[in-house]
N, C-alpha and C positions, 0 to 999 in steps of 0.2 A: 404556336409558338413553343409549346413544351417539345414538340418534334425538333425544332431547330436547336434548342438547348442540349438535347440529348446527343444530337450529331455533333455539335460543338465539342461537348465534353469527350465523345468518343474520339474525336479527331485529336483534341488534346493529350488524352492519355495515350492514344497510339504514338503520337509524336514523341512523347516523353520516353516511352518504352523504346522506340527505335532510335533514338538519340542516345539513352543509356546504353544499349546494346552495341551500338557503333562505337561509343567511347570506350567501353570495356575491350572491343575487339582491337582497337587501335593501340589501347595501352599494353595489351597482351603481345601484340605482334611488333612493337616499337624496336626493341633491341635486334630482332631478326632483320627487320628492313633496313635498319642502320648497317649492320653487318653485310647484307647482299649488296646495298649501295656501295660500301666500302671495297667489297670484293670485285664488283664488275665496272663500276665507275671510276673511283679513285684507285682502286688496286693495281691494275696495270701500271700507270704511272709510278706509283710507290716501289712496285717490284722492280721496275726498271732503273730507277735512279738509286735504289739500295742494293742493285745487283751485287752478289756475292757476300750479303750479310749472313750470318749463322743463325739467325732467328726469324720468326715470322712477325714482321712489323705490323701485320693487320691485327694481331692478337696483343703484341706489346706497345699498347699505345696509352696515352692519358690525355686528360683534358685540362685546360687552363682557362681562367676568366680573363680577359682582355678588355676591360672597361665593361661595356654591355654585352660584348661578344664572347662566346664560349667557343674556343679554338681547340681541335684536335691534333695531337703531336704523335708521331709513329717513330719508335725507337729502331735504328738500325745498329746490330752488334757486330763489329769486325774483329777478328783475333780474340773473340771471347769478351771483349768489353764493349759497352755501350757508349759510343763516341759520336754518333750521328743521329740527327733528329730531322724528320720531314714534317712540312704542313703546308696547308693550302692557303693562297691569296689569289685576290682578283684583279684583273685590270680590264678597262673598257676596250673591246675591239670594235671592228666593223658592223658585226651583228648583234653585239651585245656583250656581257662580260665573259672573260676568258678566264677559266680556273686554271691555275698553275701551282703544282705541287714543288716546293722548293726544299732539297736536302742540304743541310749544313753540318759539317764537322764541328763539334762544340769546343774541341781542344785548338783548332787552328782559325775557327771562324771563316773558313773557305766554303765555298759552293761546292758540294759533290756532284749535284746534277739538278735538273729541272725537268718537268713533263707537265703538258697540258692535259688537264683531266676533262674538263668541259668547255664548250663553245658552240657558239652559233655562226660561225664564219663561213663565208662562199666556199662551197665544195670546190676543191682543186686549185683554190687560190689562197684566201686566208686560212683554209683549214691545214694548210702546210706547216702552220706554226706547231702543230700536233706532231707532224710526220717527218719534218725535216731535222735530221739528227745533226748536221752541220750547224743549223740555227741553234739548237739546244747545247750542243758542245761549247759554244763560244762562252758560256756563262761558267763552266767547269773551272775550279781553281781560282776564281776571283773572289776577293774580300766581299763578305755579305755587307760590310758597312759601307761599301762606296755606292755612288749613285749611278743608276742604270738608265740610260737613255740611248735611241737609236742615234746613228750619226748625222742623220738631218735635223735632230734636236740637239746637237752638240756634244752627243755622248760617244760610246765606243762600239755599240752593239750594231751589227751589219744587219739591216733588215732583209727580209725575204724580198725578193723582187717581185713587184705587184700586189704585195701585201704588207705595204707599211702601217696603215693602221693596226693591223693584227700584231705585227711585229713591237709597235709601240704599247699595245695592250699587254704582252707578255713582260716587256721591259718594266713596265709599270707595276705589274703584279711581283716581279723579282726586288723591285725597289721598296715596295710596301713590305715585302718578307724581311728585308733588312731592317726596316723600322720595328717591325714586331719582335724580330729576333733579338735586337739591342735593348728593346724594352723589358722583355721576359726572360732573358738569358739566365739570370740567376735562379728563377724559379724552374726553368727548363732543366738546368743541371742538377738541381736538387730532385726533381722527380726522375730523371734518368738513374740517379745513383741509390734510389730507394728501393 
């Protein structure tokens, strides 16, 4: 009986030490992991839609609380002034959620560009939502406050042939971005001017 108690205590102590070490390791690498994810997962879409900005939007960023969700915003400076903000939203696609980065000019409330960050869509079909530039370009210059739907649902967005569900997912994400932007615009502008 004594041996079992010793074994039990040894396992408990080892587990507590291992858990503590793993927690300390996670806390010490948290910021670096977040930056790596920004750089390699979201960064390409951010840099593409904020092409021509004079700053590094991956560094010039801030977070805002939106209800229970903390959102990251990336600032784009053009002609020396911060007038564009990019942030990520999600829409349901064929294979799961589609992450979409949406950039908005805060002076005109117009979409500067969109870019798909993450998806689980079918390669060569739904995945074209990320690579088809003509599909992405149709959002440029549109007012962020309008409703975004594909034409088959009564909207104005041309769906990618064979990838209607993926196209709907992107349109849904851009529509959600409009709602978030309208809700947080005053806070966004304050943070950008700080």
